[in-house]
C-alpha positions, 0 to 999 in steps of 0.5 A: 890708466885704464887697464889693458885686458885681453879683450880690449887687445882682442877688439883693437885687433879685430877693428884694425887687423894689426898683431896682437903685441902691436895692438897691446903696444899701441893701446900701453902708448895710448893709455888705454884709448881705443880711437888713439891706439887705432890712429898709433896704428895708422901712423906706424903702418904709414912709417912701415909701408914707407920703409918697404917702398924700396923693396922689390915687389916682382911676384903678385896677381892678376886679377879680373872682374866682371860687372853683374850686367856682364857689360864690363871686365877688368883686368889687373896686375897688382905686385907684391913681394910673393903671390900666396898671401890670401889678404893680397889677393882679396885686394887684387880683386878689390882694385879689379873691382874698383877700376870697373867701377870708377873706370880711372884713366891710368894707375894714378888716377885709379890710386886717387880715386875712393874706395870704401871711403878711403883713397885706394893709395891709402887702401893699399898702404894699410895693406902694406902694414897689414901684410908686411910685404911692399904692394904695388898696382902695376897695370890695368885694362877695362873692357866694356861691351855696349852689345855682347858680354864680357868673360874672364879666364885666367 
């Protein structure tokens, strides 16, 4: 078994965003194998997300995104259990940008679309594991202008 050092735990934490103790437990369980530890944490995150799915996500944020050419604008509502979590707000903005880029027909199509090499649904599940709260994409609207510009004000 490889020795589990603080440096290895720190590296796993930086790669996954998981807590220090979770990283240490994953490394111990996988005998110091970094890739297996990442898989271990991913599986643990999926089970945590499943447990949180029944919790009410009544708070959240509305995020907007305007494309660089100002022709496409998006507003998206993403709900969670609280609205102050910084990582959650960054996720909402990333989802708004994904709507602008992929132009999904509805929330199910959005969740199935690929963002950063993963399905949006999987990105949300990973965020649930990291943040520790239930998260759901409730709705979105996408606006596109062929002639003028789109602006956002929240």
